[in-house]
C-alpha positions in Angstrom: -19.2 -36.5 -43.0 -22.6 -35.7 -44.6 -24.8 -33.2 -42.6 -28.6 -33.0 -42.6 -29.8 -30.3 -45.3 -31.6 -28.1 -45.8 -31.3 -25.9 -42.8 -33.2 -23.0 -43.8 -36.3 -25.5 -43.9 -35.7 -25.9 -40.2 -35.7 -22.4 -39.4 -38.7 -21.7 -41.6 -40.8 -24.5 -39.8 -39.5 -22.8 -36.3 -41.1 -19.5 -37.5 -44.2 -21.3 -38.3 -44.4 -23.3 -35.1 -43.9 -19.9 -33.4 -47.0 -18.7 -35.7 -48.9 -21.6 -35.0 -48.4 -21.3 -31.2 -49.9 -18.0 -30.9 -53.2 -19.2 -32.2 -54.7 -20.5 -28.8 -53.7 -16.9 -27.2 -55.2 -14.7 -30.1 -58.2 -16.6 -30.6 -59.1 -16.3 -26.7 -58.3 -12.4 -27.1 -60.5 -12.1 -30.5 -63.0 -14.2 -28.8 -63.2 -12.4 -26.0 -63.5 -8.7 -27.8 -66.4 -10.3 -29.7 -68.1 -11.0 -26.5 -67.8 -7.9 -25.1 -69.0 -5.9 -28.2 -72.0 -8.2 -28.4 -72.5 -7.6 -24.6 -72.1 -3.9 -25.0 -74.9 -4.0 -28.0 -77.5 -4.9 -25.2 -76.9 -1.4 -23.3 -77.2 0.5 -26.5 -73.7 1.2 -27.5 -73.6 3.6 -30.5 -70.3 2.0 -31.8 -71.7 -1.6 -31.8 -72.1 -1.7 -35.6 -68.3 -0.4 -36.3 -66.8 -2.4 -33.5 -68.9 -5.8 -34.8 -67.2 -5.1 -37.9 -64.1 -4.8 -36.6 -63.7 -7.8 -34.4 -65.7 -10.2 -36.9 -63.3 -9.2 -39.6 -60.5 -9.7 -37.2 -62.1 -13.2 -36.6 -62.5 -14.0 -40.2 -58.7 -13.1 -41.1 -57.6 -15.0 -38.1 -59.3 -18.1 -39.1 -57.5 -17.5 -42.5 -54.2 -17.3 -41.2 -54.6 -20.2 -38.8 -55.4 -22.3 -42.2 -52.3 -21.1 -44.1 -49.7 -21.0 -40.9 -51.1 -24.5 -40.1 -51.1 -25.9 -43.5 -47.4 -24.4 -44.5 -46.2 -25.7 -40.9 -47.5 -29.5 -41.8 -46.4 -29.3 -45.4 -42.7 -28.1 -44.2 -42.9 -30.7 -41.3 -43.6 -33.4 -44.0 -40.8 -32.3 -46.3 -38.2 -32.0 -43.6 -39.2 -35.5 -42.4 -39.0 -37.2 -45.5 -35.7 -35.5 -46.6 -34.3 -36.5 -42.9 -35.4 -40.2 -43.4 -34.1 -40.3 -46.9 -30.6 -38.9 -46.1 -30.3 -41.5 -43.0 -31.6 -44.4 -45.5 -29.0 -43.4 -47.8 -26.3 -43.6 -45.1 -27.4 -46.5 -43.9 -27.7 -48.4 -47.2 -24.2 -47.1 -47.8 -23.1 -48.5 -44.8 -24.4 -51.8 -45.3 -23.2 -52.3 -48.9 -19.7 -52.3 -47.7 -19.8 -54.9 -45.3 -17.9 -58.2 -45.9 -19.9 -61.0 -46.9 -19.9 -63.1 -43.7 -21.5 -60.0 -42.0 -24.8 -61.2 -43.5 -24.4 -64.9 -42.0 -26.0 -64.2 -38.7 -29.6 -64.4 -38.8 -30.2 -61.0 -37.2 -28.4 -59.6 -40.1 -30.1 -61.5 -43.1 -30.9 -58.9 -45.9 -34.7 -59.2 -45.0 -34.2 -58.4 -41.2 -32.0 -55.4 -41.9 -34.8 -53.9 -44.3 -37.2 -54.5 -41.9 -35.4 -52.9 -38.8 -34.4 -50.0 -41.3 -38.1 -49.2 -42.1 -39.5 -49.4 -38.6 -36.5 -47.4 -37.4 -37.0 -44.8 -39.9 -40.9 -44.3 -39.2 -39.9 -43.8 -35.5 -37.2 -41.1 -36.2 -39.6 -39.4 -38.3 -42.2 -39.1 -35.8 -39.7 -38.3 -33.4 -37.8 -35.5 -34.9 -40.9 -33.8 -36.6 -43.9 -33.8 -34.6 -42.8 -34.5 -31.3 -40.1 -31.6 -31.2 -42.3 -29.1 -33.1 -45.4 -29.9 -30.6 -43.4 -29.3 -27.4 -41.8 -25.7 -29.0 -45.4 -25.1 -29.6 -46.6 -25.5 -26.4 -43.8 -24.0 -24.5 -44.0 -20.9 -26.7 -47.8 -20.9 -26.6 -47.7 -20.7 -22.5 -45.2 -18.0 -22.7 -47.2 -16.0 -25.2 -50.2 -16.6 -23.1 -48.5 -15.5 -19.9 -47.1 -12.2 -21.5 -50.8 -11.3 -23.1 -52.2 -11.8 -19.3 -49.7 -9.8 -17.8 -49.9 -7.0 -20.4 -54.0 -6.6 -20.1 -54.0 -7.5 -16.3 -51.0 -6.7 -14.5 -52.4 -6.3 -10.6 
């Protein structure tokens, strides 16, 4: 029996999904800090320029990090999805190749119908296994991270 490989790609994709799920909570935190610094400027805060540089630099670094994590996650998902569909197609073609000739006599098992069904099923398999699972994982982890950050900064 053949197994799906590479496993390291799936683990790496999970790590990038965790990084991608932290985007919204971190964006909210950095945005709130920038707003607090800008509000403090109206009241004559002596550390305004230093704080402004720190948080706007953090915002720029965050934007660069979002681009890197998002691009790496999408490329890994694409690679893993194509690898999965290629493996499943090979197994299906291998199974069809060794069928008896009379197996193809039925209309629903004609070679054109089989390839059409395989193409549709591969598209659905690719969409289901890559995008759907990662979006669900990101959503759950983002909610958990948001709750943890909220409890850390405002326990009562």
